[in-house]
PDB file of the backbone (N, CA, C, O) and the ligand in Angstrom, with CONECT records:
HET     ZN  A 101       1
ATOM      1  N   MET A   1       0.856  -1.204   0.000  1.00  0.00           N
ATOM      2  CA  MET A   1       0.000   0.000   0.000  1.00  0.00           C
ATOM      3  C   MET A   1       0.891   1.254   0.000  1.00  0.00           C
ATOM      4  O   MET A   1       1.715   1.434   0.897  1.00  0.00           O
ATOM      5  N   ASP A   2       0.725   2.091  -0.983  1.00  0.00           N
ATOM      6  CA  ASP A   2       1.584   3.268  -1.033  1.00  0.00           C
ATOM      7  C   ASP A   2       0.900   4.481  -0.406  1.00  0.00           C
ATOM      8  O   ASP A   2      -0.212   4.400   0.117  1.00  0.00           O
ATOM      9  N   TYR A   3       1.588   5.572  -0.478  1.00  0.00           N
ATOM     10  CA  TYR A   3       1.104   6.765   0.200  1.00  0.00           C
ATOM     11  C   TYR A   3      -0.282   7.180  -0.293  1.00  0.00           C
ATOM     12  O   TYR A   3      -1.147   7.532   0.510  1.00  0.00           O
ATOM     13  N   LEU A   4      -0.494   7.140  -1.603  1.00  0.00           N
ATOM     14  CA  LEU A   4      -1.782   7.575  -2.149  1.00  0.00           C
ATOM     15  C   LEU A   4      -2.931   6.721  -1.650  1.00  0.00           C
ATOM     16  O   LEU A   4      -4.016   7.234  -1.376  1.00  0.00           O
ATOM     17  N   ASP A   5      -2.702   5.424  -1.532  1.00  0.00           N
ATOM     18  CA  ASP A   5      -3.742   4.538  -1.013  1.00  0.00           C
ATOM     19  C   ASP A   5      -4.081   4.908   0.422  1.00  0.00           C
ATOM     20  O   ASP A   5      -5.248   4.962   0.810  1.00  0.00           O
ATOM     21  N   LEU A   6      -3.060   5.155   1.183  1.00  0.00           N
ATOM     22  CA  LEU A   6      -3.284   5.521   2.583  1.00  0.00           C
ATOM     23  C   LEU A   6      -4.062   6.831   2.673  1.00  0.00           C
ATOM     24  O   LEU A   6      -4.959   6.990   3.501  1.00  0.00           O
ATOM     25  N   GLU A   7      -3.697   7.747   1.809  1.00  0.00           N
ATOM     26  CA  GLU A   7      -4.378   9.031   1.799  1.00  0.00           C
ATOM     27  C   GLU A   7      -5.852   8.846   1.409  1.00  0.00           C
ATOM     28  O   GLU A   7      -6.737   9.458   2.008  1.00  0.00           O
ATOM     29  N   ALA A   8      -6.104   8.015   0.420  1.00  0.00           N
ATOM     30  CA  ALA A   8      -7.476   7.758  -0.015  1.00  0.00           C
ATOM     31  C   ALA A   8      -8.273   7.097   1.106  1.00  0.00           C
ATOM     32  O   ALA A   8      -9.441   7.422   1.322  1.00  0.00           O
ATOM     33  N   GLU A   9      -7.641   6.177   1.809  1.00  0.00           N
ATOM     34  CA  GLU A   9      -8.299   5.527   2.944  1.00  0.00           C
ATOM     35  C   GLU A   9      -8.661   6.559   4.017  1.00  0.00           C
ATOM     36  O   GLU A   9      -9.768   6.566   4.554  1.00  0.00           O
ATOM     37  N   ARG A  10      -7.712   7.408   4.302  1.00  0.00           N
ATOM     38  CA  ARG A  10      -7.935   8.415   5.333  1.00  0.00           C
ATOM     39  C   ARG A  10      -9.106   9.326   4.928  1.00  0.00           C
ATOM     40  O   ARG A  10      -9.955   9.662   5.753  1.00  0.00           O
ATOM     41  N   LEU A  11      -9.136   9.712   3.676  1.00  0.00           N
ATOM     42  CA  LEU A  11     -10.198  10.600   3.212  1.00  0.00           C
ATOM     43  C   LEU A  11     -11.554   9.906   3.248  1.00  0.00           C
ATOM     44  O   LEU A  11     -12.577  10.539   3.509  1.00  0.00           O
ATOM     45  N   LYS A  12     -11.556   8.614   2.988  1.00  0.00           N
ATOM     46  CA  LYS A  12     -12.807   7.858   3.042  1.00  0.00           C
ATOM     47  C   LYS A  12     -13.377   7.882   4.452  1.00  0.00           C
ATOM     48  O   LYS A  12     -14.585   7.993   4.658  1.00  0.00           O
ATOM     49  N   LEU A  13     -12.468   7.772   5.417  1.00  0.00           N
ATOM     50  CA  LEU A  13     -12.899   7.757   6.809  1.00  0.00           C
ATOM     51  C   LEU A  13     -13.293   9.148   7.291  1.00  0.00           C
ATOM     52  O   LEU A  13     -14.030   9.301   8.265  1.00  0.00           O
ATOM     53  N   ASP A  14     -12.800  10.129   6.606  1.00  0.00           N
ATOM     54  CA  ASP A  14     -12.966  11.491   7.076  1.00  0.00           C
ATOM     55  C   ASP A  14     -13.438  12.394   5.938  1.00  0.00           C
ATOM     56  O   ASP A  14     -12.726  13.310   5.525  1.00  0.00           O
ATOM     57  N   PRO A  15     -14.630  12.130   5.442  1.00  0.00           N
ATOM     58  CA  PRO A  15     -15.044  12.797   4.207  1.00  0.00           C
ATOM     59  C   PRO A  15     -15.242  14.304   4.329  1.00  0.00           C
ATOM     60  O   PRO A  15     -15.088  15.028   3.346  1.00  0.00           O
ATOM     61  N   GLN A  16     -15.576  14.775   5.501  1.00  0.00           N
ATOM     62  CA  GLN A  16     -15.807  16.217   5.643  1.00  0.00           C
ATOM     63  C   GLN A  16     -14.546  17.019   5.341  1.00  0.00           C
ATOM     64  O   GLN A  16     -14.597  18.176   4.924  1.00  0.00           O
ATOM     65  N   GLU A  17     -13.418  16.363   5.567  1.00  0.00           N
ATOM     66  CA  GLU A  17     -12.149  17.044   5.394  1.00  0.00           C
ATOM     67  C   GLU A  17     -11.755  17.155   3.918  1.00  0.00           C
ATOM     68  O   GLU A  17     -10.968  18.015   3.524  1.00  0.00           O
ATOM     69  N   ALA A  18     -12.324  16.263   3.128  1.00  0.00           N
ATOM     70  CA  ALA A  18     -11.899  16.170   1.737  1.00  0.00           C
ATOM     71  C   ALA A  18     -12.769  17.029   0.834  1.00  0.00           C
ATOM     72  O   ALA A  18     -13.975  17.168   1.038  1.00  0.00           O
ATOM     73  N   LYS A  19     -12.137  17.583  -0.139  1.00  0.00           N
ATOM     74  CA  LYS A  19     -12.841  18.391  -1.119  1.00  0.00           C
ATOM     75  C   LYS A  19     -13.251  17.497  -2.283  1.00  0.00           C
ATOM     76  O   LYS A  19     -12.423  16.776  -2.839  1.00  0.00           O
ATOM     77  N   VAL A  20     -14.532  17.544  -2.650  1.00  0.00           N
ATOM     78  CA  VAL A  20     -14.994  16.751  -3.780  1.00  0.00           C
ATOM     79  C   VAL A  20     -14.557  17.424  -5.068  1.00  0.00           C
ATOM     80  O   VAL A  20     -14.865  18.591  -5.307  1.00  0.00           O
ATOM     81  N   CYS A  21     -13.842  16.681  -5.892  1.00  0.00           N
ATOM     82  CA  CYS A  21     -13.355  17.235  -7.160  1.00  0.00           C
ATOM     83  C   CYS A  21     -14.231  16.814  -8.327  1.00  0.00           C
ATOM     84  O   CYS A  21     -14.514  17.598  -9.233  1.00  0.00           O
ATOM     85  N   LEU A  22     -14.653  15.561  -8.283  1.00  0.00           N
ATOM     86  CA  LEU A  22     -15.342  14.972  -9.432  1.00  0.00           C
ATOM     87  C   LEU A  22     -16.411  14.031  -8.929  1.00  0.00           C
ATOM     88  O   LEU A  22     -16.466  13.693  -7.746  1.00  0.00           O
ATOM     89  N   LYS A  23     -17.264  13.613  -9.858  1.00  0.00           N
ATOM     90  CA  LYS A  23     -18.181  12.521  -9.554  1.00  0.00           C
ATOM     91  C   LYS A  23     -17.976  11.428 -10.578  1.00  0.00           C
ATOM     92  O   LYS A  23     -17.715  11.682 -11.754  1.00  0.00           O
ATOM     93  N   CYS A  24     -18.100  10.221 -10.103  1.00  0.00           N
ATOM     94  CA  CYS A  24     -17.987   9.078 -11.000  1.00  0.00           C
ATOM     95  C   CYS A  24     -19.136   9.125 -11.996  1.00  0.00           C
ATOM     96  O   CYS A  24     -20.291   9.289 -11.604  1.00  0.00           O
ATOM     97  N   ASP A  25     -18.830   8.984 -13.278  1.00  0.00           N
ATOM     98  CA  ASP A  25     -19.868   9.062 -14.305  1.00  0.00           C
ATOM     99  C   ASP A  25     -20.746   7.825 -14.340  1.00  0.00           C
ATOM    100  O   ASP A  25     -21.769   7.799 -15.024  1.00  0.00           O
ATOM    101  N   ARG A  26     -20.353   6.818 -13.614  1.00  0.00           N
ATOM    102  CA  ARG A  26     -21.114   5.571 -13.667  1.00  0.00           C
ATOM    103  C   ARG A  26     -21.993   5.393 -12.437  1.00  0.00           C
ATOM    104  O   ARG A  26     -23.182   5.103 -12.565  1.00  0.00           O
ATOM    105  N   CYS A  27     -21.436   5.559 -11.272  1.00  0.00           N
ATOM    106  CA  CYS A  27     -22.225   5.336 -10.054  1.00  0.00           C
ATOM    107  C   CYS A  27     -22.452   6.633  -9.279  1.00  0.00           C
ATOM    108  O   CYS A  27     -23.125   6.640  -8.248  1.00  0.00           O
ATOM    109  N   ASN A  28     -21.888   7.722  -9.782  1.00  0.00           N
ATOM    110  CA  ASN A  28     -22.088   9.032  -9.166  1.00  0.00           C
ATOM    111  C   ASN A  28     -21.404   9.190  -7.804  1.00  0.00           C
ATOM    112  O   ASN A  28     -21.711  10.113  -7.050  1.00  0.00           O
ATOM    113  N   ALA A  29     -20.497   8.302  -7.506  1.00  0.00           N
ATOM    114  CA  ALA A  29     -19.740   8.419  -6.263  1.00  0.00           C
ATOM    115  C   ALA A  29     -18.858   9.660  -6.309  1.00  0.00           C
ATOM    116  O   ALA A  29     -18.341  10.032  -7.363  1.00  0.00           O
ATOM    117  N   GLU A  30     -18.698  10.275  -5.182  1.00  0.00           N
ATOM    118  CA  GLU A  30     -17.848  11.455  -5.134  1.00  0.00           C
ATOM    119  C   GLU A  30     -16.376  11.045  -5.148  1.00  0.00           C
ATOM    120  O   GLU A  30     -15.969  10.101  -4.470  1.00  0.00           O
ATOM    121  N   ILE A  31     -15.610  11.761  -5.919  1.00  0.00           N
ATOM    122  CA  ILE A  31     -14.175  11.515  -5.988  1.00  0.00           C
ATOM    123  C   ILE A  31     -13.494  12.733  -5.390  1.00  0.00           C
ATOM    124  O   ILE A  31     -13.658  13.855  -5.868  1.00  0.00           O
ATOM    125  N   TYR A  32     -12.734  12.493  -4.345  1.00  0.00           N
ATOM    126  CA  TYR A  32     -12.155  13.582  -3.579  1.00  0.00           C
ATOM    127  C   TYR A  32     -10.791  13.991  -4.092  1.00  0.00           C
ATOM    128  O   TYR A  32     -10.123  13.264  -4.828  1.00  0.00           O
ATOM    129  N   GLU A  33     -10.417  15.159  -3.682  1.00  0.00           N
ATOM    130  CA  GLU A  33      -9.091  15.658  -4.004  1.00  0.00           C
ATOM    131  C   GLU A  33      -8.039  14.626  -3.584  1.00  0.00           C
ATOM    132  O   GLU A  33      -8.105  14.062  -2.491  1.00  0.00           O
ATOM    133  N   ASN A  34      -7.090  14.396  -4.453  1.00  0.00           N
ATOM    134  CA  ASN A  34      -5.983  13.454  -4.222  1.00  0.00           C
ATOM    135  C   ASN A  34      -6.384  11.984  -4.335  1.00  0.00           C
ATOM    136  O   ASN A  34      -5.533  11.100  -4.229  1.00  0.00           O
ATOM    137  N   GLN A  35      -7.650  11.723  -4.545  1.00  0.00           N
ATOM    138  CA  GLN A  35      -8.067  10.336  -4.701  1.00  0.00           C
ATOM    139  C   GLN A  35      -7.821   9.896  -6.144  1.00  0.00           C
ATOM    140  O   GLN A  35      -7.954  10.691  -7.075  1.00  0.00           O
ATOM    141  N   GLU A  36      -7.467   8.639  -6.316  1.00  0.00           N
ATOM    142  CA  GLU A  36      -7.267   8.132  -7.667  1.00  0.00           C
ATOM    143  C   GLU A  36      -8.601   7.933  -8.357  1.00  0.00           C
ATOM    144  O   GLU A  36      -9.585   7.545  -7.727  1.00  0.00           O
ATOM    145  N   TYR A  37      -8.631   8.200  -9.657  1.00  0.00           N
ATOM    146  CA  TYR A  37      -9.786   7.837 -10.457  1.00  0.00           C
ATOM    147  C   TYR A  37      -9.283   7.430 -11.830  1.00  0.00           C
ATOM    148  O   TYR A  37      -8.092   7.542 -12.122  1.00  0.00           O
ATOM    149  N   TYR A  38     -10.188   6.959 -12.669  1.00  0.00           N
ATOM    150  CA  TYR A  38      -9.783   6.423 -13.971  1.00  0.00           C
ATOM    151  C   TYR A  38     -10.545   7.128 -15.068  1.00  0.00           C
ATOM    152  O   TYR A  38     -11.756   7.328 -14.977  1.00  0.00           O
ATOM    153  N   LEU A  39      -9.824   7.499 -16.097  1.00  0.00           N
ATOM    154  CA  LEU A  39     -10.445   8.098 -17.262  1.00  0.00           C
ATOM    155  C   LEU A  39     -10.609   6.988 -18.283  1.00  0.00           C
ATOM    156  O   LEU A  39      -9.632   6.467 -18.822  1.00  0.00           O
ATOM    157  N   TYR A  40     -11.859   6.636 -18.538  1.00  0.00           N
ATOM    158  CA  TYR A  40     -12.126   5.507 -19.413  1.00  0.00           C
ATOM    159  C   TYR A  40     -13.162   5.932 -20.454  1.00  0.00           C
ATOM    160  O   TYR A  40     -14.299   6.252 -20.109  1.00  0.00           O
ATOM    161  N   GLU A  41     -12.770   5.935 -21.710  1.00  0.00           N
ATOM    162  CA  GLU A  41     -13.649   6.386 -22.788  1.00  0.00           C
ATOM    163  C   GLU A  41     -14.329   7.697 -22.422  1.00  0.00           C
ATOM    164  O   GLU A  41     -15.543   7.850 -22.559  1.00  0.00           O
ATOM    165  N   ARG A  42     -13.532   8.621 -21.963  1.00  0.00           N
ATOM    166  CA  ARG A  42     -13.938   9.985 -21.592  1.00  0.00           C
ATOM    167  C   ARG A  42     -14.819  10.076 -20.358  1.00  0.00           C
ATOM    168  O   ARG A  42     -15.287  11.163 -20.017  1.00  0.00           O
ATOM    169  N   ASP A  43     -15.052   8.967 -19.685  1.00  0.00           N
ATOM    170  CA  ASP A  43     -15.779   9.012 -18.416  1.00  0.00           C
ATOM    171  C   ASP A  43     -14.794   8.999 -17.262  1.00  0.00           C
ATOM    172  O   ASP A  43     -13.738   8.370 -17.331  1.00  0.00           O
ATOM    173  N   CYS A  44     -15.155   9.698 -16.209  1.00  0.00           N
ATOM    174  CA  CYS A  44     -14.383   9.612 -14.979  1.00  0.00           C
ATOM    175  C   CYS A  44     -14.994   8.506 -14.139  1.00  0.00           C
ATOM    176  O   CYS A  44     -16.188   8.526 -13.841  1.00  0.00           O
ATOM    177  N   LEU A  45     -14.184   7.560 -13.766  1.00  0.00           N
ATOM    178  CA  LEU A  45     -14.692   6.418 -13.025  1.00  0.00           C
ATOM    179  C   LEU A  45     -13.974   6.263 -11.696  1.00  0.00           C
ATOM    180  O   LEU A  45     -12.765   6.475 -11.598  1.00  0.00           O
ATOM    181  N   CYS A  46     -14.731   5.892 -10.679  1.00  0.00           N
ATOM    182  CA  CYS A  46     -14.106   5.540  -9.423  1.00  0.00           C
ATOM    183  C   CYS A  46     -13.438   4.177  -9.589  1.00  0.00           C
ATOM    184  O   CYS A  46     -13.676   3.461 -10.562  1.00  0.00           O
ATOM    185  N   GLU A  47     -12.612   3.845  -8.630  1.00  0.00           N
ATOM    186  CA  GLU A  47     -11.839   2.618  -8.734  1.00  0.00           C
ATOM    187  C   GLU A  47     -12.749   1.393  -8.869  1.00  0.00           C
ATOM    188  O   GLU A  47     -12.466   0.474  -9.638  1.00  0.00           O
ATOM    189  N   GLN A  48     -13.838   1.402  -8.110  1.00  0.00           N
ATOM    190  CA  GLN A  48     -14.744   0.260  -8.104  1.00  0.00           C
ATOM    191  C   GLN A  48     -15.377   0.039  -9.481  1.00  0.00           C
ATOM    192  O   GLN A  48     -15.419  -1.088  -9.974  1.00  0.00           O
ATOM    193  N   CYS A  49     -15.863   1.107 -10.092  1.00  0.00           N
ATOM    194  CA  CYS A  49     -16.489   0.983 -11.411  1.00  0.00           C
ATOM    195  C   CYS A  49     -15.479   0.548 -12.455  1.00  0.00           C
ATOM    196  O   CYS A  49     -15.795  -0.249 -13.339  1.00  0.00           O
ATOM    197  N   PHE A  50     -14.273   1.065 -12.357  1.00  0.00           N
ATOM    198  CA  PHE A  50     -13.246   0.681 -13.309  1.00  0.00           C
ATOM    199  C   PHE A  50     -12.933  -0.809 -13.186  1.00  0.00           C
ATOM    200  O   PHE A  50     -12.747  -1.501 -14.187  1.00  0.00           O
ATOM    201  N   ASP A  51     -12.877  -1.285 -11.958  1.00  0.00           N
ATOM    202  CA  ASP A  51     -12.659  -2.714 -11.737  1.00  0.00           C
ATOM    203  C   ASP A  51     -13.781  -3.534 -12.353  1.00  0.00           C
ATOM    204  O   ASP A  51     -13.532  -4.575 -12.962  1.00  0.00           O
ATOM    205  N   GLU A  52     -15.025  -3.066 -12.196  1.00  0.00           N
ATOM    206  CA  GLU A  52     -16.172  -3.788 -12.748  1.00  0.00           C
ATOM    207  C   GLU A  52     -16.094  -3.849 -14.261  1.00  0.00           C
ATOM    208  O   GLU A  52     -16.313  -4.905 -14.853  1.00  0.00           O
ATOM    209  N   ILE A  53     -15.783  -2.728 -14.891  1.00  0.00           N
ATOM    210  CA  ILE A  53     -15.649  -2.694 -16.346  1.00  0.00           C
ATOM    211  C   ILE A  53     -14.552  -3.647 -16.787  1.00  0.00           C
ATOM    212  O   ILE A  53     -14.714  -4.406 -17.742  1.00  0.00           O
ATOM    213  N   GLN A  54     -13.450  -3.596 -16.089  1.00  0.00           N
ATOM    214  CA  GLN A  54     -12.341  -4.470 -16.453  1.00  0.00           C
ATOM    215  C   GLN A  54     -12.728  -5.933 -16.355  1.00  0.00           C
ATOM    216  O   GLN A  54     -12.379  -6.728 -17.228  1.00  0.00           O
ATOM    217  N   SER A  55     -13.445  -6.295 -15.303  1.00  0.00           N
ATOM    218  CA  SER A  55     -13.780  -7.712 -15.172  1.00  0.00           C
ATOM    219  C   SER A  55     -14.849  -8.102 -16.195  1.00  0.00           C
ATOM    220  O   SER A  55     -14.855  -9.238 -16.668  1.00  0.00           O
ATOM    221  N   ASP A  56     -15.757  -7.175 -16.546  1.00  0.00           N
ATOM    222  CA  ASP A  56     -16.712  -7.453 -17.629  1.00  0.00           C
ATOM    223  C   ASP A  56     -15.984  -7.704 -18.940  1.00  0.00           C
ATOM    224  O   ASP A  56     -16.299  -8.644 -19.670  1.00  0.00           O
ATOM    225  N   GLU A  57     -15.008  -6.853 -19.228  1.00  0.00           N
ATOM    226  CA  GLU A  57     -14.287  -6.990 -20.485  1.00  0.00           C
ATOM    227  C   GLU A  57     -13.447  -8.261 -20.489  1.00  0.00           C
ATOM    228  O   GLU A  57     -13.273  -8.915 -21.517  1.00  0.00           O
ATOM    229  N   LYS A  58     -12.939  -8.582 -19.328  1.00  0.00           N
ATOM    230  CA  LYS A  58     -12.164  -9.815 -19.221  1.00  0.00           C
ATOM    231  C   LYS A  58     -13.046 -11.011 -19.555  1.00  0.00           C
ATOM    232  O   LYS A  58     -12.635 -11.920 -20.275  1.00  0.00           O
ATOM    233  N   LYS A  59     -14.271 -10.997 -19.019  1.00  0.00           N
ATOM    234  CA  LYS A  59     -15.197 -12.099 -19.281  1.00  0.00           C
ATOM    235  C   LYS A  59     -15.507 -12.207 -20.765  1.00  0.00           C
ATOM    236  O   LYS A  59     -15.556 -13.307 -21.316  1.00  0.00           O
ATOM    237  N   GLU A  60     -15.713 -11.073 -21.407  1.00  0.00           N
ATOM    238  CA  GLU A  60     -16.013 -11.082 -22.839  1.00  0.00           C
ATOM    239  C   GLU A  60     -14.864 -11.640 -23.663  1.00  0.00           C
ATOM    240  O   GLU A  60     -15.077 -12.244 -24.714  1.00  0.00           O
ATOM    241  N   CYS A  61     -13.675 -11.438 -23.191  1.00  0.00           N
ATOM    242  CA  CYS A  61     -12.496 -11.895 -23.947  1.00  0.00           C
ATOM    243  C   CYS A  61     -12.130 -13.329 -23.614  1.00  0.00           C
ATOM    244  O   CYS A  61     -11.300 -13.933 -24.295  1.00  0.00           O
ATOM    245  N   GLU A  62     -12.730 -13.872 -22.588  1.00  0.00           N
ATOM    246  CA  GLU A  62     -12.315 -15.180 -22.102  1.00  0.00           C
ATOM    247  C   GLU A  62     -12.740 -16.281 -23.065  1.00  0.00           C
ATOM    248  O   GLU A  62     -13.892 -16.343 -23.494  1.00  0.00           O
ATOM    249  N   ARG A  63     -11.798 -17.138 -23.392  1.00  0.00           N
ATOM    250  CA  ARG A  63     -12.060 -18.289 -24.258  1.00  0.00           C
ATOM    251  C   ARG A  63     -11.381 -19.495 -23.628  1.00  0.00           C
ATOM    252  O   ARG A  63     -10.427 -19.370 -22.860  1.00  0.00           O
ATOM    253  N   ILE A  64     -11.890 -20.642 -23.968  1.00  0.00           N
ATOM    254  CA  ILE A  64     -11.225 -21.853 -23.503  1.00  0.00           C
ATOM    255  C   ILE A  64     -10.721 -22.628 -24.711  1.00  0.00           C
ATOM    256  O   ILE A  64     -11.491 -22.982 -25.604  1.00  0.00           O
ATOM    257  N   ALA A  65      -9.442 -22.881 -24.725  1.00  0.00           N
ATOM    258  CA  ALA A  65      -8.822 -23.564 -25.855  1.00  0.00           C
ATOM    259  C   ALA A  65      -9.451 -24.932 -26.056  1.00  0.00           C
ATOM    260  O   ALA A  65      -9.632 -25.701 -25.112  1.00  0.00           O
ATOM    261  N   GLY A  66      -9.782 -25.217 -27.320  1.00  0.00           N
ATOM    262  CA  GLY A  66     -10.371 -26.517 -27.621  1.00  0.00           C
ATOM    263  C   GLY A  66     -11.892 -26.459 -27.694  1.00  0.00           C
ATOM    264  O   GLY A  66     -12.526 -27.370 -28.228  1.00  0.00           O
ATOM    265  N   GLU A  67     -12.484 -25.379 -27.153  1.00  0.00           N
ATOM    266  CA  GLU A  67     -13.935 -25.244 -27.251  1.00  0.00           C
ATOM    267  C   GLU A  67     -14.291 -24.369 -28.440  1.00  0.00           C
ATOM    268  O   GLU A  67     -13.528 -23.477 -28.810  1.00  0.00           O
ATOM    269  N   ASP A  68     -15.442 -24.621 -29.037  1.00  0.00           N
ATOM    270  CA  ASP A  68     -15.852 -23.840 -30.186  1.00  0.00           C
ATOM    271  C   ASP A  68     -16.557 -22.578 -29.705  1.00  0.00           C
ATOM    272  O   ASP A  68     -17.641 -22.627 -29.122  1.00  0.00           O
ATOM    273  N   ASN A  69     -15.908 -21.445 -29.966  1.00  0.00           N
ATOM    274  CA  ASN A  69     -16.503 -20.191 -29.536  1.00  0.00           C
ATOM    275  C   ASN A  69     -16.908 -19.312 -30.711  1.00  0.00           C
ATOM    276  O   ASN A  69     -17.109 -18.107 -30.558  1.00  0.00           O
ATOM    277  N   GLY A  70     -17.026 -19.922 -31.877  1.00  0.00           N
ATOM    278  CA  GLY A  70     -17.409 -19.123 -33.053  1.00  0.00           C
ATOM    279  C   GLY A  70     -18.855 -18.659 -32.954  1.00  0.00           C
ATOM    280  O   GLY A  70     -19.694 -19.360 -32.388  1.00  0.00           O
ATOM    281  N   ASP A  71     -19.149 -17.499 -33.493  1.00  0.00           N
ATOM    282  CA  ASP A  71     -20.528 -16.999 -33.438  1.00  0.00           C
ATOM    283  C   ASP A  71     -21.368 -17.661 -34.521  1.00  0.00           C
ATOM    284  O   ASP A  71     -22.559 -17.374 -34.642  1.00  0.00           O
TER     285      ASP A  71
HETATM  286 ZN    ZN A 101     -18.196   4.613  -9.675  1.00  0.00          ZN2+
END
C-alpha cells in the first residue's frame, strides 16, 4: 500500500475534510481531491467501477482452448 492509497483511505474515513473534485460518471460516487480515479472512454470512473468494467471486459475476452466459440 503506497502513500496515495493511505491518503485515499484516510479521506474515506474522514469525508468532511476532503474536497470533492469529481463525480464518477457511472455510479455518481464522489471523488475527492488526491483520490485516484480512472479516465475511461472519456468518463471519470471511481476505482470500483473501473474494476467492474475491467472484469466485464475480461469475461467477454475469455475463451477456452479446444472449445468452439465461433458466433
Ligand atoms: Zn463509480
